[in-house]
C-alpha positions as CSV (number, residue, x, y, z in Angstrom):
1,M,0.0,0.0,0.0
2,D,1.3,3.5,-0.9
3,M,1.2,5.3,2.4
4,R,1.7,8.6,0.6
5,A,-1.6,8.1,-1.2
6,N,-3.5,7.2,2.0
7,E,-2.0,9.4,4.7
8,A,-1.9,13.2,4.8
9,R,1.5,14.8,4.8
10,L,2.2,17.4,7.4
11,L,3.2,20.9,6.4
12,L,3.6,24.2,8.1
13,I,1.3,27.1,7.2
14,D,1.9,30.4,9.0
15,G,3.4,28.4,11.8
16,V,0.4,26.2,12.3
17,K,0.5,22.5,11.5
18,G,-2.0,21.5,8.9
19,F,-2.5,18.6,6.5
20,M,-1.7,18.6,2.8
21,P,-4.4,17.1,0.7
22,T,-3.6,13.5,-0.4
23,H,-4.0,12.0,-3.9
24,D,-7.3,10.5,-2.7
25,D,-8.5,14.0,-1.8
26,A,-7.4,15.3,-5.2
27,Y,-9.3,12.5,-7.0
28,R,-12.5,13.3,-5.0
29,L,-12.1,16.9,-5.9
30,M,-11.7,16.1,-9.6
31,T,-14.7,13.7,-9.8
32,S,-16.9,16.1,-7.8
33,H,-16.5,18.8,-10.5
34,V,-15.9,16.6,-13.6
35,K,-18.7,14.3,-14.6
36,N,-17.8,13.8,-18.3
37,E,-16.1,10.4,-18.5
38,N,-13.8,11.4,-21.4
39,L,-12.6,14.5,-19.5
40,Q,-11.9,12.3,-16.5
41,K,-10.0,9.9,-18.6
42,H,-8.0,12.7,-20.1
43,M,-7.0,13.9,-16.7
44,L,-6.1,10.4,-15.6
45,S,-4.0,10.1,-18.8
46,V,-2.1,13.3,-18.0
47,E,-1.6,12.1,-14.4
48,A,0.0,8.9,-15.6
49,A,2.3,10.7,-18.0
50,M,3.3,13.2,-15.2
51,R,4.1,10.3,-12.9
52,F,6.5,8.8,-15.5
53,Y,8.2,12.2,-16.0
54,A,8.5,12.7,-12.2
55,R,10.4,9.4,-12.0
56,K,12.5,10.2,-15.0
57,Y,13.6,13.5,-13.5
58,G,13.7,12.4,-9.9
59,E,11.0,14.8,-8.9
60,D,8.2,14.5,-6.3
61,E,5.9,11.9,-7.9
62,E,2.8,12.8,-5.8
63,I,3.1,16.5,-6.6
64,W,3.5,15.9,-10.3
65,A,0.7,13.3,-10.3
66,M,-1.8,15.6,-8.6
67,T,-0.9,18.4,-11.0
68,G,-1.8,16.2,-13.9
69,L,-4.9,14.8,-12.2
70,L,-6.3,18.3,-11.3
71,H,-5.2,20.4,-14.2
72,D,-8.6,20.7,-16.0
73,C,-10.7,20.2,-12.8
74,D,-12.7,23.4,-13.5
75,Y,-13.0,23.1,-17.3
76,E,-16.4,21.4,-17.4
77,E,-18.0,24.1,-15.3
78,F,-15.8,27.0,-16.6
79,P,-14.7,26.3,-20.2
80,D,-14.0,29.9,-20.9
81,L,-10.2,30.2,-21.0
82,K,-10.5,33.6,-19.3
83,E,-11.9,31.7,-16.2
84,H,-10.4,28.3,-16.7
85,T,-7.5,27.6,-14.2
86,L,-8.2,30.8,-12.3
87,V,-11.3,29.3,-10.7
88,L,-9.4,26.1,-10.0
89,A,-6.5,28.0,-8.5
90,R,-9.0,29.5,-6.0
91,W,-10.4,26.0,-5.1
92,L,-6.9,24.6,-4.6
93,R,-5.7,27.4,-2.4
94,E,-8.9,27.1,-0.3
95,G,-8.1,23.3,-0.1
96,G,-4.5,23.8,1.0
97,Y,-2.9,22.4,-2.1
98,D,0.8,22.9,-2.7
99,E,1.6,26.2,-4.6
100,R,3.8,24.3,-7.0
101,I,0.7,22.5,-8.3
102,I,-1.3,25.7,-8.5
103,Y,1.4,27.6,-10.4
104,A,1.9,24.8,-13.0
105,I,-1.9,24.5,-13.6
106,L,-2.1,28.3,-14.1
107,A,0.9,28.2,-16.5
108,H,-0.6,25.6,-18.7
109,N,-3.3,28.1,-19.8
110,D,-1.5,30.4,-22.3
111,L,-3.7,33.3,-21.3
112,N,-1.9,33.3,-17.9
113,L,1.7,33.4,-19.3
114,A,2.2,37.1,-18.5
115,T,1.8,36.3,-14.8
116,H,2.7,32.6,-14.8
117,P,5.4,31.8,-17.4
118,R,6.4,28.2,-17.8
119,N,9.7,28.8,-16.1
120,N,10.0,25.5,-14.2
121,L,10.2,21.8,-15.0
122,L,6.8,21.0,-13.5
123,A,5.0,23.6,-15.5
124,R,6.7,22.7,-18.8
125,A,6.0,19.0,-18.2
126,L,2.3,19.6,-17.7
127,Y,2.0,21.7,-20.9
128,A,3.9,19.0,-22.8
129,C,1.8,16.1,-21.5
130,D,-1.6,17.8,-21.9
131,E,-2.4,17.8,-25.6
132,V,-0.3,14.7,-26.6
133,T,-2.5,12.4,-24.5
134,G,-5.5,13.4,-26.6
135,M,-3.6,12.5,-29.8
136,V,-2.5,9.2,-28.4
137,T,-6.0,8.3,-27.2
138,A,-7.6,9.2,-30.6
139,T,-5.0,7.2,-32.5
140,A,-5.5,4.1,-30.3
141,L,-9.3,4.3,-30.6
142,V,-9.2,4.1,-34.5
143,R,-7.1,0.9,-34.4
144,P,-9.1,-2.2,-35.2
145,N,-8.6,-3.5,-31.6
146,K,-9.1,-0.1,-30.0
147,S,-6.0,-0.7,-27.9
148,I,-3.1,1.4,-26.8
149,M,-1.0,-1.7,-26.3
150,G,1.6,-2.0,-28.9
151,L,0.7,1.4,-30.4
152,E,3.7,2.8,-32.4
153,V,5.0,6.3,-32.3
154,S,4.9,6.4,-36.1
155,S,1.2,5.8,-36.1
156,V,0.6,8.8,-33.8
157,R,2.9,11.0,-36.0
158,K,1.1,9.9,-39.1
159,K,-2.3,10.8,-37.6
160,M,-0.9,14.2,-36.5
161,K,-0.6,15.0,-40.2
162,V,-4.2,14.1,-41.1
163,K,-6.2,17.3,-41.3
164,G,-9.4,17.0,-39.3
165,F,-8.3,14.0,-37.3
166,A,-8.6,14.7,-33.5
167,A,-9.4,18.3,-34.5
168,G,-9.5,19.4,-30.9
169,V,-5.8,18.6,-30.4
170,N,-3.7,21.6,-31.1
171,R,-0.7,20.5,-33.2
172,D,1.3,23.5,-32.4
173,D,1.0,22.6,-28.7
174,L,2.3,19.1,-29.4
175,F,5.5,20.5,-31.0
176,N,5.9,23.4,-28.6
177,G,5.3,21.3,-25.5
178,A,8.1,18.9,-26.4
179,A,10.4,21.8,-27.3
180,E,9.8,23.7,-24.1
181,L,10.4,20.5,-22.1
182,G,13.6,19.9,-24.1
183,V,12.7,16.4,-25.3
184,D,12.5,14.9,-28.7
185,L,8.9,14.6,-29.8
186,D,9.1,11.0,-30.8
187,E,10.7,10.1,-27.4
188,H,8.0,12.2,-25.7
189,I,5.2,10.3,-27.5
190,A,6.8,7.0,-26.7
191,L,7.0,7.8,-23.0
192,V,3.3,9.0,-22.9
193,I,2.2,5.8,-24.7
194,Q,4.1,3.7,-22.1
195,A,2.6,5.7,-19.2
196,M,-1.0,5.5,-20.5
197,S,-0.5,1.8,-21.3
198,S,0.1,1.2,-17.6
199,I,-3.5,2.2,-16.9
200,A,-5.0,1.0,-20.1
201,D,-8.0,-0.7,-18.4
202,T,-8.9,2.5,-16.5
203,L,-8.7,4.5,-19.7
204,G,-10.8,2.1,-21.7
205,L,-7.8,1.5,-24.0
206,A,-7.0,-2.2,-23.2
207,G,-8.7,-3.2,-26.5
208,V,-11.6,-5.3,-27.5
209,Q,-11.5,-9.0,-28.3
210,E,-12.9,-10.1,-31.5
211,K,-15.9,-12.3,-31.2
212,S,-15.3,-15.9,-32.2
213,V,-17.6,-17.2,-34.9
214,T,-18.8,-20.8,-34.4
215,V,-19.5,-22.6,-37.7
216,G,-22.3,-25.2,-37.3
């Protein structure tokens, strides 16, 4: 059992001991505001990718995971980009969440870059992981078996070039995200595929089995 996911971590706020919200708290907050199943899966996908990058860079895995899990928590209720993330930042501060999480979430909305530039690794990683998960999901779902397992980077790159495919995914963000993070785009896509594959069942991307036909 992961104790970090089940026990609150102590922190000092204005000299008073309090409790930092746990991953379970973050999940409850997300699901209380996000009812759309696809949006929930998107946030879980970004969470998985952020966990992998945290391990890669030797960073705090729970902070990075919660950043991914919560990054679009207000989007269903406040889709206007002038409000999106600003509302969420208020919720998170009221809930006692780490300021690193709040800053990175604010920075992933380009409208906030004047006040919250992506000047740290956590913020750049969130931006890089956000859009690419959508492209990976869309590519997996058009495969005959609808599975992410064994999905090739080349397939994702090919679909990126198809006009109209996964139209909601901003191609510029895919390239710019990897560039800001300082990683090769193909390597980035490969890592995200690996991360999402680790929770394929949860994401509905484990694939469908073909029905056997019995000949009488």
